[in-house]
N, C-alpha and C positions, 0 to 999 in steps of 0.2 A: 544518618546512613552513610556509608563509605561509598564515596564516588568512584566511578572507573575513570580510565584517562580521558584527558581533555582531546577534543578533536576540531579540526578546522577544514571545512570544506573547500574554501577559496584559498588554494595554493599556487605556488609558482613552479611546480616541477615542470620540466619539459614534456612534450608529447611522448618522446622515446621513453622516458621514465615512466610515464603513467601507463604505457602499453606492456612495459615489462613487468610492473607491479601486479600480479594476478589479484591480490587480495583484493584491492580496491583502488579507485582513484581519489579517495577521500584521504587527504593528508594530516595525519596526525601529528601533533607536536613531539611525541615520541613513537616512532613508527613500530617499536618493539612491542607496543602496547595493541597493536592491531591484531595480534594473534590471541587476544583473549577470547574466551569461550562466549558463546551466545547466553545471554543472561536468561533465568526463568522468571516465570511471572512474579512481579513484584520487587524485583531487584532494582536498584536506582538507576536513574538516566544518567548518561554521559555529564561529566563535570562542567565541560564547555562545548556546544555544539555551534558555532559559530556560522552557521549557513544563513543564506537568504532562500526562505522556504516559500513555495505556493502551494497551499493546501485545498484541494477542493472538497466540497462538503463540510466546510469549516463551521456551520454554524450549529452542529450538534452532534452527538454521538462520538464516534472515533475521530472525527475530523475536528471537533471541538477539543479533543483530549490531545491531538496532535499539535494544535494551536497552543494550548496551555502548557505542554511538557516542552515543545521547543523554546517558547519564551522562557520558561524556568532554567533551561539548559543554556540560555545566553545567546540565542540566535540573533544575528544582527538585524535581520527583518523578517517579518511572517505576513504574506499576503493571504488573508483570509478569503477564500472565494466561495460564492454561493450565489443561488438564484435571488435570495433576499439577504445579502450580506450585513444589512442594518441590524439583523438579530444577532450578530456577532458583537457583542459589547466589550470585550477585553480590551484593556488598555494595553497600547502598544502594537496593536495588529494594524495592517493596512486593510481595508475593506476594498473588495473587488467584486463587481456584480457580473457573473459568469453562468451561463447555462451551457453544460457539457454537450446538449443536443442541438447548440446553435454554433456553427463554425465561425460565424462573424465576431461572436463575443470571445471565443477563444483567441482569434487573431488579434482583436484589439488588446486583450489582456497580455498577450505575449508581448506586444509592442510597447506596452507601458510598464512591464516588469521585466526589462532587459537584464537586471542584474541577478536573476534567479542562478541558483546552483543546486537547488533541491526541489524536485517535482513530485508531490505526492497525490496520487490518483486514488482519492478515497471514495469520492462520490458514487452512490449506487442506490439501485431501487430493486425491490422484489414485491411483485405482484400476487404471488401465491396462486399460480395457475398450473393445471396439469395441461398436457399437450392437447387433449381432447375435449377440454371444458369450452364453454361458450367465452367467446372474445379471447380464447388463448392465442389466435395469430396476431391479434393486435397487442395482447401482452408481451408476446415474444419479441415484437418488434420493438417496442417500447424499452423493454429491457436490454435488448442487443443495443439499441442507441445509447443509453446511458452508461452500461456497464462495459462495454467492448468499444464502440466507435468512439465515445466520450475520451476514454484514455488513449485511443489511436490518435485522435485530432490533436490532444494535449501534447502528446508525445512528439509528434511530427512538427507542432508550433514551437517547442521549447527546446528540441534535440540541437538545433543550432546554436541557441543561446547558452545551453549547458556547455557546449563545446568551446564556445569563445570564453566562458567563465571558468575553465580549466578541467572540464570534464563532468565534475559533479555527479548526481544521482538521480534516479528514477525509482519511486517505491509504487508497486501496484499491490491494492488490498483485493486480494482473491479471496478464496473459500475452499473448504471442503469439498463444496458443491462444484468446484472446478473438475473433481475426480469422480464423485458418485452423483446419482439422481436419487431425489426424493420426490414421491406421487405428486404432492401439491406444490411442488417448487420447479418443476418440469422446464418450465420456460426460463427460470432464473438459473438454473444449473448450465442450460445450454450456453446461456450469456456469459458465464463465468468459466466454462471451458473455453470458449473462444478468446476471453481476457488472457487466460492461461498461455494459450498459444501465442497471442500477441506479447506477452511478458518474456517468453522464451525468445521470440524473435529478436525483440529489442536488445536482450542481452548480448546475443552475438554480434546483432547489425551495428550496435553501437559501442562496442568494445574498442575498434579502432580509433574512436574519439577519446577513449579513456572515461567512459561514463559507466558507472556501477548501477545495475538493474537488480533491485531486489523484489522479488515475489514473496508475498504475504499470506499464508493459507492459515484458516482459523476456523473454528466451528461456531455454534452460536455465540453471540456476543450482546451484553445486557444494553441494548440500544432499543429505540422505537421499532426497528425493523423487525426484531424477533420478539417484541413484547408478549406476542401470544403462544410463544413456547414456554413449555415447562422443564425442558432440558437444562442442564447445568450449562451456565453462561460465563465466559470470560469478562472481565472487567476492561473498558475501553482503555484506561490508563496502562493496565498491564500489556495489552497488545501494542501500544505506542512505545513503552520502554524497551519491549522486545525488540521492536523495529529499530529503535535508535541504537540499541546494542549491536544488532545485526549489520547495521550501516557502518559503526564504528568496528567491527570486525572483519568488515570485506566481504560478508555473506552475500551468495545468491539468492537465497531463500531462508525464510523463517517459518517454522511450524508451531504456531502459539501454545497449543494445548495438547493434552495426551490423547484426546479422541483425533485430532487431526494426525498426530504422529502415528497413531496405529491405523487410520485408514490409507496413508500412504504406504506404510509397510505392507498392507492387505493387497495394495493394487497387483503385486507380484506373487501372490498366493496361487496354487495350482488353480483354484477355484476363485478367480478374482472378487475382491470385496464388492466392486462394482456391480456385479452381476445379480446379486440379490441384496442391497445396502439395506439395512433397518437402521435408522437413527437412534431409536430408543436401546437397541442392543448394542450399538456402539459406544452410546453414552455409559451404559451399565458397565461394559468391559473396560473402560476407561478409567473408572473410579479406583 
């Protein structure tokens, strides 16, 4: 594989330089390379990604892929955060016991991981509930706690650390469900819509301290969460490699797959796609 340009998150540029550089606060060894286009699925990860990363939900799925790819790309340190971090057995990671629904564990993690310059808000839960189903209110609260308030608490805790360490970056794993609603995922969609609003606020709210905020929208991914779906699914490693390329390019947003790109384009249609979204039709149109 031909690697793309090397990249270093912990740089020594001044605050004024970071604010004036719209593309990102992530300093590349060759700034001209920051103009590179977003890679498509399957393209190689950056040659050197010398970050200190804090990855939530790191013991499986996309979080595990983030941990593996960051280590392969030369990250200086990867904190693998999970409720059961002992399940992450990769060599070279620092295990962190953390529950995004428990603020005290987040506060402790931030104190212990003060060298972080890349926060990846990946942990999520889907309980597959429509709004009028039995226990839907409880499901909605649980998903909102993990999928929205979790990233909020983590971002609040790590924002001053990122600022101290040169600005750095936050990655929020969102979904096409941030934009459209699926009947048996209603409560999940609501939590992802809220997380999208949070991501957009963080992007503007943290710009002054030089923090890049990258929102990642994707359709079904081949993880345990989507194991019951028969729709085409993205591979976790392809999601991660597109995210790393997006960080390198200074992007604000990554649209991982064709279905996601078509859904976003359909939001502004005269009859917006969100009015009557059908995931099977959307998947067929994206083929």
